[in-house]
C-alpha positions, 0 to 999 in steps of 0.5 A: 939857417938860410931862408926858402928863398934865400937870394932869389929875387922876385917881382910881386904885381899888386905888392902894397896891399892885402895878399900882395903885401904879405907875399912881399913880406914872407917872400923878404923874410925868406931871403928873397930881393923884392920888387914890390908892384903896385899901381896904388889905384883904388878898388876899381883901379882909378887913380895911381899912387906910389905909396902902398909900394913904398911902404912895404919897401921901408918895412922889409928894409927895416928888417934888413931885407932888399926890395924896391918899389915900382909903380907900373900899370902890369897890363901896359905892355912896355910898363910891364917889360920895365918891371921885368927890367928893373928887377934885373937891373936892381938885382942882377937877375929874375927868379920869380913873377907873382902876378897878383894885381887886381881890380873889382867892378862887380855887376850882374851880367844884365847891368854890367856896362862894357867899360866895367868888363873891359877894366877887369879883363884888362887888369887880371887878364891882360895884366898876367899876360905881360908881365908873364910874356916878358919874364919868359923871354928873359928866361928863355934867353938866359936859358940858350945862353947858358944851356941850363934850367934857370928855375924860374917861377911864374905864380898866377893869381886866379879865384874860386869865383872863376873857377866854380863861379859867383854870382855878379862877377861874370868880368872877374870870373871870366878872367879868372877862369881865363888865368887857369886856362893860361896857367896850364898851358905856360907851364906846358910851353915853359917847362923845357926851360926850367920855368914852372907856372902855377896859380892860387885861388886865395881866399882873404879879407881884404880891401877887394873883398871886405863888403862880400861874403856877410858880416865881418865876424871875429872868424871871418877874420881869422880864416881871413888873414892874407898871411894864411895865403902867403905860405903856399906863394913863398914855397912856389916860388923857392927851388923845392917847388920845381916839380911842381906846374900847371896846377891850381891851389886854393888857399885860405885860413881854412882851405889848402887844397889843389883844384882839380881842372876839367876832366871828360865826363858821360860820353855818348856816340855822336849824331848828325840829326838834333832831333835825335840829342833829347834823349842821349843829353838826358842819358849823360846828364843823368851821369854827369857830376854837377858842377861845384858850389863856390866851397868847391864842394857843395853841388848846384 
């Protein structure tokens, strides 16, 4: 029986370790040809090593699949384009882009440096935009040349830290909330070409999260296994997901859910005098739903 992604060509950024590695392996198991991108830097983004990407490529080839390694910095405009070009040159086309690469430089706001802010925003936010831009341009041109919907897929990586908020991660959370907004808008723009754009807020125990959230218990290992996140990514990468776009999926060993975005809450008639706003805002606040906690349910 043919795999869910049989014959499709996918790029996975940050594919050498953790969640990205599971994406690559499951895509290959389901018949996709995979470009395994990984800069190979440390958790904070420092350094470069193609070894992790090569290891995943070798695993895929050992199972009879097809894959190539890529060491591009996804936040570099030209390198991001080169990654898209490599997929087309190696396998003849591109169908799927999974933007998964990321780093952490956690710090409380009052202690965060400009460099810590800039590095995280660059890798996560620009590192989503740059590959997505070049992939979208490729699909637009293919659509114009053939007149057919291209069946492209962009799958971005957000976080509950961004969509719900987590102390100590203003840089990371801002980037991940930015990716949520990027996903919604890009989905609306690219629908005309037959391209869907969705995002995943994963919960997994990886080198980025192993020292967060308390002791590593057997239950945390089980629910935090990155293999729980891969199925929704692979399904979104398939042709079956053509009607799903602009959505945010939470995925972990304990949850598979759709996170619903901002909706307008209580309203009031506008006034021009700020002195009148106290009781008006108090009335609206009494009716407004409180912000969600990190599990998406508990209220602050």
